[in-house]
C-alpha positions in Angstrom: -100.4 -38.0 76.2 -102.0 -39.5 79.2 -104.5 -36.7 79.3 -105.4 -37.6 75.7 -105.9 -41.2 76.8 -108.1 -40.1 79.6 -110.2 -37.9 77.3 -110.5 -40.7 74.7 -111.6 -43.3 77.3 -114.2 -41.1 78.9 -115.5 -40.2 75.5 -115.8 -43.8 74.4 -117.0 -45.2 77.7 -117.9 -42.7 80.3 -118.9 -45.4 82.9 -115.4 -47.0 83.0 -114.1 -44.9 85.8 -111.6 -47.5 87.0 -109.3 -47.1 84.0 -109.6 -43.3 84.3 -108.5 -43.5 87.9 -105.6 -45.7 87.0 -104.4 -43.4 84.2 -104.7 -40.4 86.5 -102.6 -42.2 89.1 -99.9 -42.9 86.4 -99.9 -39.3 85.4 -99.2 -38.3 89.0 -96.2 -40.7 89.0 -94.5 -38.4 86.4 -92.0 -35.9 87.9 -93.1 -32.2 87.5 -90.3 -31.4 85.1 -91.3 -34.4 82.8 -94.9 -33.2 82.9 -93.9 -29.8 81.7 -91.8 -31.3 78.8 -94.7 -33.5 77.8 -96.9 -30.4 77.7 -94.4 -28.7 75.5 -94.4 -31.7 73.1 -98.2 -31.5 72.9 -97.9 -27.9 72.1 -95.4 -28.5 69.3 -97.6 -31.3 68.0 -100.6 -29.0 67.8 -98.6 -26.3 66.0 -97.8 -27.3 62.3 -96.0 -24.0 61.7 -93.5 -24.6 64.5 -90.8 -25.7 62.0 -90.0 -29.0 63.7 -89.8 -32.2 61.7 -92.2 -34.9 62.8 -90.8 -38.3 63.7 -92.7 -41.5 64.4 -92.1 -44.5 66.7 -94.4 -47.4 67.5 -95.6 -49.3 70.6 -98.0 -52.1 71.1 -101.4 -50.6 71.8 -104.3 -52.1 73.9 -107.3 -50.6 75.6 -109.3 -53.0 77.8 -112.3 -50.6 77.9 -112.6 -50.7 74.1 -112.5 -54.5 74.0 -115.8 -54.6 76.0 -117.6 -53.2 72.9 -115.4 -54.0 70.0 -112.9 -56.9 70.0 -111.3 -55.9 66.7 -110.3 -52.4 67.8 -109.0 -53.0 71.3 -105.4 -53.8 70.3 -102.8 -53.1 67.6 -99.9 -50.7 67.1 -99.8 -47.1 68.1 -97.6 -44.6 66.3 -96.2 -41.9 68.6 -95.6 -38.4 67.2 -92.3 -37.3 68.8 -91.2 -34.1 67.0 -87.7 -33.4 68.0 -88.1 -34.8 71.5 -87.1 -38.3 70.5 -85.4 -38.9 73.8 -88.8 -38.6 75.6 -90.4 -41.5 73.8 -91.5 -44.5 75.9 -93.7 -47.6 75.6 -95.7 -48.7 78.6 -97.9 -51.5 79.8 -100.5 -51.6 82.7 -101.9 -54.9 83.9 -103.3 -56.7 86.9 -104.3 -60.2 88.2 -107.8 -61.5 88.2 -109.4 -63.3 91.1 -108.6 -66.6 89.3 -104.9 -65.6 89.2 -104.8 -64.8 85.4 -103.0 -61.8 83.9 -105.4 -59.1 82.6 -104.0 -56.3 80.5 -105.6 -52.9 81.0 -103.6 -50.5 78.8 -100.7 -50.4 76.4 -99.3 -47.6 74.3 -97.1 -44.6 74.1 -96.1 -42.4 77.1 -93.8 -39.3 77.2 -91.0 -38.5 79.6 -91.4 -41.3 82.2 -88.0 -41.3 83.8 -88.8 -44.4 85.9 -88.1 -46.8 83.0 -85.3 -49.1 84.1 -84.9 -51.3 81.0 -84.3 -50.4 77.3 -85.7 -53.4 75.5 -87.7 -55.2 78.2 -90.8 -53.9 80.0 -90.1 -55.0 83.6 -91.2 -53.7 86.9 -90.1 -54.5 90.5 -93.1 -53.1 92.4 -96.8 -53.2 92.6 -99.1 -50.2 93.1 -100.6 -51.1 96.5 -103.6 -48.9 96.3 -104.9 -50.4 93.0 -103.1 -53.8 93.0 -101.9 -53.0 89.4 -98.5 -53.4 87.8 -96.9 -50.8 85.5 -93.7 -51.0 83.4 -92.1 -48.9 80.6 -89.3 -49.3 78.2 -87.8 -47.3 75.2 -87.5 -49.5 72.1 -90.1 -50.1 69.4 -92.8 -52.5 70.5 -90.8 -53.3 73.7 -94.1 -53.4 75.7 -95.3 -56.5 73.8 -93.9 -58.6 76.5 -94.0 -57.5 80.1 -93.2 -59.0 83.5 -93.0 -58.4 87.3 -89.7 -59.3 89.0 -89.8 -58.6 92.7 -86.5 -57.5 94.2 -84.7 -59.9 96.5 -83.1 -58.2 99.5 -79.4 -58.5 99.8 -78.7 -60.5 102.9 -75.4 -58.5 103.3 -72.0 -59.8 104.1 -71.7 -62.9 106.3 -70.4 -62.1 109.8 -66.8 -62.9 110.4 -65.3 -64.6 113.3 -64.3 -61.2 114.8 -67.9 -60.1 114.5 -69.1 -63.2 116.3 -66.6 -62.5 119.1 -67.9 -59.0 119.5 -71.5 -60.2 119.6 -70.8 -62.8 122.2 -69.0 -60.2 124.3 -71.9 -57.8 124.1 -74.5 -60.5 124.9 -72.4 -61.6 127.9 -72.2 -58.1 129.2 -76.0 -57.5 128.7 -76.8 -60.8 130.3 -74.7 -60.0 133.4 -76.2 -56.6 133.7 -79.8 -58.1 133.4 -79.1 -60.5 136.2 -77.8 -57.7 138.3 -80.9 -55.6 137.7 -83.2 -58.5 138.5 -81.4 -59.2 141.8 -81.6 -55.5 142.8 -85.3 -55.5 141.9 -86.0 -58.6 144.0 -84.1 -57.1 147.0 -86.1 -53.9 146.6 -89.4 -55.8 146.3 -88.7 -57.9 149.4 -87.8 -54.7 151.3 -91.0 -52.9 150.2 -93.1 -56.0 150.9 -91.9 -56.0 154.5 -92.3 -52.3 155.0 -95.5 -51.6 153.0 -98.8 -50.8 154.9 -100.8 -53.8 155.9 -103.7 -53.0 153.5 -101.4 -54.0 150.6 -100.3 -57.3 152.1 -101.3 -60.5 150.4 -104.6 -61.8 151.7 -104.3 -64.5 154.3 -106.8 -67.3 154.2 -109.6 -67.2 156.6 -113.1 -68.5 157.3 -116.5 -66.9 157.5 -115.7 -64.4 154.8 -115.0 -61.7 157.4 -111.3 -62.0 158.2 -110.7 -65.2 160.1 -112.7 -67.6 162.2 -114.3 -70.9 161.1 -117.9 -71.1 160.2 -120.5 -73.7 161.1 -118.9 -75.0 164.2 -115.7 -76.3 162.5 -112.6 -77.0 164.4 -110.2 -74.2 165.0 -111.3 -70.7 166.1 -115.0 -71.1 166.6 -117.7 -68.7 165.6 -120.2 -70.5 167.9 -122.3 -68.0 169.9 -122.5 -70.3 172.9 -119.1 -69.2 174.1 -120.7 -66.6 176.3 -117.5 -64.7 176.9 -118.9 -61.3 176.1 -115.7 -60.0 174.6 -114.4 -59.9 171.1 -110.9 -60.9 170.2 -109.3 -60.9 166.8 -108.8 -64.5 165.7 -105.5 -65.6 164.4 -104.9 -65.7 160.7 -105.5 -69.0 159.1 -103.7 -70.3 156.0 -106.7 -72.4 154.9 -109.1 -71.0 152.4 -112.6 -72.4 152.4 -116.2 -71.6 151.6 -119.2 -70.6 153.6 -122.0 -72.9 154.1 -125.1 -72.4 152.0 -125.0 -72.5 148.3 -121.2 -72.8 148.1 -120.7 -69.1 148.0 -117.0 -68.3 148.5 -116.0 -66.2 151.4 -112.3 -66.0 151.0 -110.0 -65.6 148.0 -106.4 -66.5 147.4 -105.9 -63.5 145.1 -103.7 -61.0 146.9 -101.4 -58.3 145.7 -99.1 -55.4 146.5 -99.0 -51.8 145.7 -96.9 -52.5 142.7 -99.6 -54.2 140.6 -103.3 -54.6 140.3 -105.1 -57.8 141.3 -106.5 -60.0 138.6 -110.1 -58.6 139.1 -112.7 -59.0 136.4 -115.9 -56.9 136.9 -119.0 -58.9 136.2 -122.2 -57.1 137.2 -123.2 -53.8 138.9 -125.1 -54.6 142.1 -125.8 -51.1 143.4 -125.2 -47.5 142.5 -125.2 -44.4 144.6 -123.5 -41.1 145.2 -120.5 -43.0 146.4 -120.1 -44.6 142.9 -120.9 -48.2 142.1 -120.7 -51.6 143.7 -119.7 -54.5 141.4 -119.7 -58.2 141.7 -116.4 -59.3 140.3 -114.2 -62.4 139.9 -110.7 -62.7 141.3 -108.7 -65.9 140.9 -111.9 -67.8 140.0 -113.8 -66.6 143.1 -116.5 -64.0 143.7 -115.4 -60.7 145.3 -117.1 -57.3 145.8 -115.5 -54.2 144.2 -116.7 -50.8 145.5 -115.6 -48.1 143.0 -115.3 -44.5 144.3 -115.2 -41.5 141.9 -112.5 -38.9 142.4 -115.0 -36.7 144.3 -115.3 -39.4 147.0 -111.6 -39.9 147.5 -111.8 -39.1 151.2 -114.2 -41.9 152.0 -111.9 -44.4 150.1 -108.9 -43.1 151.9 -110.5 -43.4 155.3 -111.6 -47.0 154.6 -108.1 -47.8 153.4 -106.7 -46.4 156.7 -109.1 -48.3 158.8 -108.5 -51.6 157.1 -104.8 -51.0 157.4 -104.8 -50.7 161.1 -102.9 -53.4 163.1 -104.9 -56.4 164.3 -108.0 -55.2 162.3 -109.3 -58.7 161.6 -112.5 -60.2 162.9 -115.1 -62.7 161.8 -117.7 -60.0 162.1 -115.9 -57.4 160.1 -116.2 -57.4 156.3 -113.1 -59.2 155.0 -110.8 -56.8 153.2 -108.8 -57.8 150.1 -107.1 -54.7 148.7 -107.3 -51.2 147.3 -106.4 -50.0 143.8 -106.2 -46.8 141.8 -107.3 -46.8 138.2 -107.0 -44.1 135.6 -105.6 -40.6 135.9 -106.9 -37.0 136.3 -110.6 -36.6 135.9 -111.0 -40.3 134.9 -109.4 -41.6 138.1 -111.3 -44.3 140.1 -110.5 -45.7 143.5 -111.3 -49.4 144.1 -111.9 -51.2 147.4 -112.0 -54.9 147.0 -113.6 -57.1 149.7 -115.3 -60.5 150.1 -118.7 -61.0 148.5 -121.8 -62.0 150.5 -124.7 -62.9 148.3 -127.4 -62.2 150.9 -126.5 -58.6 150.9 -127.3 -56.1 153.7 -129.5 -56.7 156.7 -131.9 -54.0 155.4 -132.3 -55.7 152.0 -132.7 -59.1 153.6 -135.5 -58.0 156.0 -137.4 -56.4 153.1 -137.8 -59.8 151.5 -137.7 -62.2 154.4 -139.0 -62.7 157.9 -136.7 -64.2 160.5 -137.1 -66.8 163.1 -136.1 -66.4 166.8 -132.9 -68.4 166.1 -132.1 -66.1 163.2 -132.7 -63.0 165.4 -130.3 -64.3 168.1 -127.6 -65.2 165.6 -127.7 -61.8 163.7 -128.0 -59.7 166.9 -125.2 -61.4 168.7 -122.7 -61.4 165.9 -123.6 -57.8 165.0 -122.9 -56.7 168.6 -119.6 -58.7 168.6 -118.5 -56.9 165.4 -119.4 -53.5 166.9 -117.7 -54.4 170.2 -114.5 -55.3 168.3 -114.6 -51.8 166.6 -115.0 -50.0 169.9 -112.4 -51.8 171.9 -108.7 -51.2 172.1 -106.4 -54.2 171.7 -102.9 -54.2 173.2 -99.8 -54.6 171.1 -98.7 -58.2 170.4 -95.3 -59.5 169.5 -95.9 -59.1 165.8 -98.3 -56.1 165.6 -98.9 -52.8 167.2 -102.0 -52.0 169.3 -105.4 -51.6 167.7 -106.9 -48.2 168.5 -110.6 -47.5 169.2 -112.8 -46.9 166.1 -116.1 -45.2 165.9 -118.2 -46.2 162.9 -120.4 -43.0 162.7 -122.7 -44.4 160.0 -124.0 -47.6 161.7 -127.3 -48.8 160.2 -128.9 -51.9 158.8 -127.6 -51.1 155.3 -124.0 -51.3 156.6 -124.5 -54.7 158.3 -124.0 -57.6 155.8 -125.3 -61.1 156.2 -123.1 -64.1 155.4 -124.5 -67.4 154.1 -125.0 -68.8 157.6 -126.9 -65.6 158.7 -124.1 -64.3 160.9 -123.4 -60.5 160.5 -120.4 -58.6 159.5 -120.0 -54.8 159.6 -118.9 -52.8 156.5 -118.5 -49.3 155.1 -116.0 -47.3 157.2 -115.9 -44.3 155.0 -117.0 -42.0 157.8 -115.2 -43.8 160.6 -112.9 -42.0 163.0 -109.9 -43.6 164.6 -108.8 -42.6 168.2 -105.1 -43.2 168.5 -104.0 -43.3 172.1 -102.6 -40.0 173.3 -103.7 -38.1 170.1 -106.6 -35.8 169.5 -109.3 -37.0 167.0 -108.3 -34.3 164.5 -110.5 -32.1 162.4 -113.8 -33.9 162.1 -117.4 -32.8 161.5 -119.9 -34.0 164.1 -123.1 -34.1 162.1 -122.5 -36.9 159.7 -124.2 -40.2 158.9 -127.8 -41.0 157.9 -130.5 -38.7 159.3 -132.9 -41.2 160.7 -130.1 -43.0 162.6 -128.6 -39.8 164.1 -128.5 -39.6 167.9 -130.2 -36.7 169.6 -126.9 -35.1 170.5 -125.8 -35.2 166.8 -129.1 -33.6 165.7 -128.6 -30.9 168.3 -125.0 -30.3 167.4 -124.0 -30.9 171.0 -121.3 -33.5 170.7 -118.3 -33.9 173.0 -115.4 -34.7 170.8 -114.2 -37.6 173.0 -114.0 -41.2 171.9 -116.8 -42.3 174.4 -119.2 -39.8 173.0 -118.8 -41.1 169.4 -119.1 -44.7 170.6 -122.4 -43.9 172.3 -123.7 -42.4 169.0 -123.0 -45.9 167.4 -124.9 -47.6 170.2 -128.0 -45.3 169.6 -128.0 -46.5 166.0 -127.5 -50.1 167.1 -130.7 -49.9 169.1 -132.6 -48.9 166.0 -131.1 -51.8 164.0 -132.2 -54.2 166.7 -135.7 -52.8 166.4 -135.7 -53.4 162.6 -134.6 -57.0 163.3 -137.2 -57.6 166.0 -140.0 -56.1 163.9 -139.6 -58.9 161.3 -139.4 -61.8 163.8 -142.0 -64.6 163.5 -141.9 -65.2 167.3 -143.6 -62.0 168.2 -147.0 -63.7 168.8 -148.9 -61.9 166.0 -148.9 -61.1 162.3 -145.5 -59.9 161.1 -145.8 -56.4 159.6 -144.1 -55.3 156.4 -140.5 -54.1 156.8 -140.2 -50.4 157.7 -137.2 -48.2 158.5 -136.9 -46.6 161.9 -139.3 -43.6 162.2 -140.9 -44.4 158.8 -144.3 -44.3 160.5 -143.6 -41.0 162.2 -141.8 -39.0 159.5 -142.2 -41.0 156.3 -139.6 -42.4 153.8 -137.8 -39.1 153.0 -137.6 -36.9 156.1 -135.7 -33.7 156.2 -133.3 -32.9 159.0 -135.9 -30.7 160.6 -138.4 -33.5 160.6 -136.0 -35.8 162.3 -135.0 -33.1 164.9 -138.6 -32.5 165.7 -139.4 -36.2 166.1 -136.3 -37.3 168.0 -135.1 -34.3 169.9 -138.2 -32.3 170.6 -140.9 -35.0 170.9 -138.3 -37.7 172.0 -140.0 -40.3 169.9 -138.6 -43.8 169.3 -139.9 -46.6 167.1 -142.9 -48.3 168.6 -142.6 -51.5 170.6 -145.7 -53.6 170.2 -147.3 -55.0 173.3 -147.5 -58.5 171.9 -143.8 -58.6 171.3 -143.3 -58.6 175.1 -145.1 -62.0 175.4 -142.0 -63.8 174.2 -139.4 -63.8 177.0 -136.5 -63.5 174.6 -138.1 -60.6 172.7 -138.8 -58.9 176.0 -135.0 -59.0 176.8 -134.1 -57.8 173.4 -136.7 -55.0 173.5 -135.3 -53.8 176.9 -131.8 -53.9 175.5 -132.6 -51.7 172.5 -134.4 -49.2 174.7 -131.3 -48.8 176.8 -129.2 -48.4 173.6 -131.3 -45.5 172.3 -131.7 -43.7 175.6 -132.0 -39.9 175.2 -129.2 -39.5 177.8 -126.1 -40.6 175.9 -124.3 -41.5 179.1 -127.0 -44.0 180.1 -126.7 -46.1 177.0 -125.3 -49.6 176.9 -121.9 -50.2 175.5 -121.4 -52.8 172.8 -119.6 -55.1 175.2 -122.6 -54.8 177.6 -125.0 -55.8 174.8 -122.8 -58.9 173.9 -122.7 -59.8 177.6 -126.5 -59.4 178.1 -127.4 -61.5 175.1 -125.0 -64.2 176.3 -126.3 -64.1 179.8 -129.9 -64.6 178.7 -128.8 -67.4 176.3 -129.8 -65.5 173.2 -126.9 -67.1 171.3 -128.0 -70.3 169.5 -125.2 -72.4 168.0 -124.2 -71.4 164.5 -124.6 -75.0 163.5 -128.3 -74.6 164.0 -130.1 -74.3 160.7 -132.0 -71.1 159.9 -135.8 -71.3 159.9 -136.5 -68.4 157.7 -139.9 -68.4 156.0 -138.9 -67.1 152.6 -136.1 -67.8 150.2 -133.3 -65.3 150.0 -133.1 -62.8 147.2 -129.7 -61.7 145.9 -128.8 -58.2 146.9 -125.8 -55.9 147.3 -122.9 -56.6 149.6 -122.0 -53.1 150.8 -123.8 -50.0 151.6 -125.1 -46.8 150.0 -123.1 -43.6 150.5 -121.4 -42.8 153.8 -122.6 -39.2 153.8 -125.8 -37.9 155.2 -128.9 -39.6 153.6 -132.4 -40.2 154.6 
């Protein structure tokens, strides 16, 4: 019968597809057995010679689609031919609600074999078709579909709990509460144990000044960062509980956000500052303060692991070492990323700064002296204290101007220890490759592959690179008595911007070239001392090179250490640049 309705509607109004869809959905509601019986009834109806007596029943009839064209023929009474299947006769109604909340009848009439009818004389439904937002009901008395209604079912709240049930519930809640308290206590004990035993690189960040792990900037009281001390040695300043900002622009150098291995720090990535083969360097926000996040891909896990080891060494805190905050692992499998979180310095690296700025003599003294102090701290061994073990000797192995960062007051701090090697007392250095680093900063013995795998040999390689960085700094000084040339990398005039390893070997090893020292530089007494110092640092004979402690002592002895409270006299404004370096591995 429903099929007959579908055919009739399509024939009368082929565009009214909504009603057709509704009727087809109603047909699908019929169980398969009822559909077969209905089909048999149609067959009996179409066969007059079947011998069955025809019986008639009536239902209210309405067709919304017909009312659109003819108001007089859209409703009335439908007489249903039943044959002998009287028990299959049903009346149905289909309606919905308009947007104004009014009831809108769609279809009324006869339907066969709908076993979902729940009422004999009333057309009532308890549910709504969710896909079409329509209501459907059926009943089995003449014209019982004249009135129809929707009566949603009310869930039975069930029997009320008895006193015995309440007692059982209280007992269960009490048991669970006691167990929860026990679990929390055990977790706290375990947390405290792990906190005391965990490696230092997961400890909460102590407060400190200068943005590089302790010390107080700008001549403040406490551990001074003033270069006029003239001691020539670097010691690790004590931790400070105070958290403050650098001078200059209010850029934060320390952060209270700290964490443990059990959870990630509340770090929000803001902006990519640099990209390279090592991954990406992000400016991020942690606890409302700026931090730097260096993200290593899975392929560069070793560099991340080495930096984590170095920052986790005992007593590894110094005002001229980049301040470490934490390490994290994000993701799994091929999507894994390794994060290293450190303090953020908006001036960026020394190389980036010199590209955009010239430096005064006071700036040169400040940068050179603090850079040498940081390198001296790396190279020296500190004895064990009451609370910490001894600090071993560390060789950087990729020392260059890109790995020297400038703080707001133009003091330097050393970063990027992905190629560093740690010399534990009484232990061999382990399996390490000698020819690593950046090509143009490689010492002659590295280029020749003739390295003695002793700690002193690796420290002399760092000092060769230190001499080249001092040349970069001096070449942009306004006190040189002549026009300040554009910034150039070491050996850029000799071998260009992208030399091969053979080019560097020919220049440094065979021809024994070094960056040119202009004659007018030597007219300034301070520049003359600095020029002599860098020449002794890059001596072809590695054993004749100065140590980092000697460089600090020489700069102090010649009064090349103006007070940090002295204002910088740079000629140009600072441009924002990255805070850490490009990749640790061999680059041009």
